[in-house]
C-alpha positions as CSV (number, residue, x, y, z in Angstrom):
1,M,104.7,89.8,92.5
2,A,101.9,89.4,90.2
3,I,101.2,92.7,88.3
4,K,97.4,92.9,88.2
5,R,96.7,96.7,88.3
6,S,98.2,99.9,86.9
7,K,99.3,100.9,90.3
8,D,101.5,97.6,90.5
9,V,103.1,98.6,87.0
10,E,104.1,101.8,88.6
11,A,105.5,100.0,91.7
12,L,107.7,97.7,89.3
13,K,108.7,100.8,87.3
14,Q,110.0,102.5,90.3
15,Q,112.0,99.5,91.5
16,F,113.4,99.1,87.9
17,I,114.5,102.5,88.0
18,N,116.2,102.4,91.4
19,N,118.0,99.2,90.0
20,V,119.3,100.3,86.8
21,D,122.8,101.3,86.6
22,V,122.3,104.4,84.6
23,D,126.1,105.3,84.0
24,T,127.1,101.8,82.6
25,S,123.7,101.6,80.3
26,L,124.3,105.2,79.2
27,N,128.1,104.7,78.7
28,N,127.4,101.7,76.5
29,L,124.8,103.3,74.4
30,T,127.0,106.4,73.8
31,K,129.7,104.1,72.2
32,L,127.0,102.8,69.5
33,S,126.4,104.4,66.0
34,N,122.9,105.8,65.1
35,D,122.2,102.4,63.2
36,Q,123.5,100.1,65.8
37,L,121.0,102.1,68.2
38,V,118.3,101.2,65.9
39,D,119.4,97.6,65.6
40,Q,119.5,97.1,69.0
41,F,115.9,98.6,69.8
42,V,114.4,96.5,67.1
43,S,116.3,93.3,68.7
44,I,115.0,94.3,72.0
45,S,111.5,94.9,70.6
46,Q,111.5,91.2,69.0
47,Q,112.8,89.5,71.9
48,A,110.3,91.2,74.2
49,A,107.3,90.2,71.5
50,L,108.6,86.6,71.7
51,F,108.5,86.2,75.6
52,Q,105.1,87.9,75.9
53,G,103.8,85.5,73.3
54,R,105.3,82.8,75.1
55,I,104.0,84.1,78.3
56,L,100.6,84.6,77.1
57,S,100.6,81.3,75.3
58,E,101.2,79.5,78.8
59,L,98.6,81.4,80.4
60,R,95.9,80.4,77.7
61,T,97.2,76.5,78.0
62,R,96.2,76.8,81.7
63,F,92.5,77.2,80.9
64,G,92.4,74.5,78.3
65,N,89.5,75.2,75.7
66,D,87.5,77.5,78.0
67,D,87.7,80.9,76.2
68,R,85.5,82.2,78.8
69,K,87.4,81.5,81.9
70,F,90.6,82.9,80.0
71,G,88.9,86.1,79.1
72,E,87.6,86.4,82.4
73,Y,91.0,86.3,83.8
74,I,92.7,88.5,81.6
75,S,90.1,91.2,82.3
76,T,91.3,91.1,85.8
77,T,94.8,91.8,85.0
78,I,97.1,94.7,83.4
79,L,97.1,92.4,80.3
80,S,93.5,93.5,79.7
81,D,95.0,96.7,78.3
82,I,96.4,95.0,75.6
83,P,93.9,94.5,72.6
84,S,92.8,91.0,72.1
85,H,93.9,90.8,68.7
86,T,97.3,92.0,69.9
87,R,97.5,89.2,72.5
88,T,96.5,86.8,69.8
89,R,99.2,87.7,67.4
90,L,101.6,87.7,70.1
91,M,100.7,84.0,71.0
92,N,100.6,83.2,67.2
93,L,104.1,84.5,66.8
94,A,105.7,82.3,69.6
95,V,103.9,79.3,68.4
96,F,105.4,79.8,65.2
97,F,108.9,80.3,66.3
98,E,108.5,77.4,68.6
99,R,107.4,75.1,65.7
100,E,110.3,76.5,63.7
101,L,112.7,75.7,66.3
102,L,111.5,72.2,66.6
103,K,111.8,71.7,62.5
104,Q,115.5,73.0,63.0
105,K,116.2,70.5,65.9
106,R,115.0,67.9,63.8
107,G,117.0,68.6,61.0
108,Y,114.4,70.3,58.6
109,P,115.1,73.3,56.7
110,I,113.4,76.6,57.9
């Protein structure tokens, strides 16, 4: 399901809510300390940013060097709600970590 409009996001949210096992999720969270909860929040936020950046980067490569076409496409999707500088930062973050992983695989120190 391609999410292109705000109404699609609302439908996806409802689908997610319907599929969440609230009892299990809440039980696991209640066992964590405050610091552990904060750590989990930060970890999930970082992972989400990396995945978002990789997705945006992949989208960007599909338009080659044509910034106009990429911008036009973005403007037709929910991604237009994200400021362009934020999209750029997410893509740069993903590229940075991909390069660092390649260095690590090749035996270079990070």
